C-alpha positions as CSV (number, residue, x, y, z in Angstrom):
1,M,4.6,18.7,-4.3
2,A,4.1,17.8,-7.7
3,D,5.0,20.3,-10.5
4,P,1.8,21.5,-11.4
5,L,2.7,21.5,-15.4
6,A,3.4,17.9,-14.9
7,L,-0.5,16.9,-15.4
8,A,-0.8,18.9,-18.0
9,Q,2.2,17.6,-19.8
10,I,1.3,13.9,-19.4
11,V,-2.0,14.6,-20.7
12,E,-1.0,16.2,-23.8
13,A,1.8,13.5,-24.2
14,Q,-0.7,10.7,-24.0
15,Q,-3.3,12.6,-25.8
16,R,-6.0,11.3,-23.0
17,P,-8.7,13.1,-21.5
18,R,-7.4,14.7,-17.7
19,A,-9.9,12.9,-15.9
20,A,-8.9,9.1,-17.3
21,V,-4.6,10.1,-16.7
22,I,-6.1,11.0,-13.0
23,R,-8.2,8.0,-12.6
24,D,-5.2,5.8,-13.7
25,A,-3.3,7.6,-11.1
26,V,-5.5,7.0,-8.5
27,E,-6.1,3.1,-9.2
28,A,-2.2,2.8,-9.2
29,Y,-2.0,4.7,-6.0
30,I,-4.6,2.3,-4.4
31,A,-3.0,-0.6,-5.9
32,N,0.4,0.4,-4.4
33,H,-1.0,1.2,-0.9
34,A,-3.5,-1.7,-0.5
35,R,-3.7,-3.4,3.0
36,P,-3.1,-7.0,2.4
37,S,-6.3,-9.3,2.9
38,G,-6.4,-11.9,5.7
39,A,-5.7,-14.9,3.0
40,E,-2.2,-13.3,2.6
41,V,-1.2,-13.1,6.3
42,F,-3.0,-16.0,7.3
43,G,-0.7,-18.7,9.2
44,A,2.3,-15.8,9.2
45,W,2.8,-17.1,12.8
46,R,3.0,-20.9,12.2
47,D,6.8,-21.5,11.7
48,K,7.7,-19.4,15.0
49,R,8.9,-21.4,18.0
50,L,7.4,-18.8,20.5
51,D,3.9,-18.9,21.5
52,G,2.1,-15.9,20.5
53,L,1.1,-14.9,23.9
54,E,4.6,-15.0,25.3
55,Y,5.7,-13.3,22.3
56,Q,3.2,-10.7,23.5
57,Q,4.1,-10.5,27.0
58,T,8.1,-10.2,26.0
59,L,7.1,-7.0,24.0
60,R,5.1,-5.6,26.7
61,S,7.7,-6.1,29.3
62,E,10.2,-4.0,27.0
63,W,7.9,-1.0,27.9
């Protein structure tokens, strides 16, 4: 858990409203944990030599 005084120290050091510091923190968290869009993963399988269905069956046979 974070130090409860850390936010107060940041607010004081930056001389900014608490809400603005929290807003920036939430925006940074979302940016770092965003899911990839379809465009970022489209075509990711094209260089694979194994057919997608064969790959799926191989994985399932390991269960």
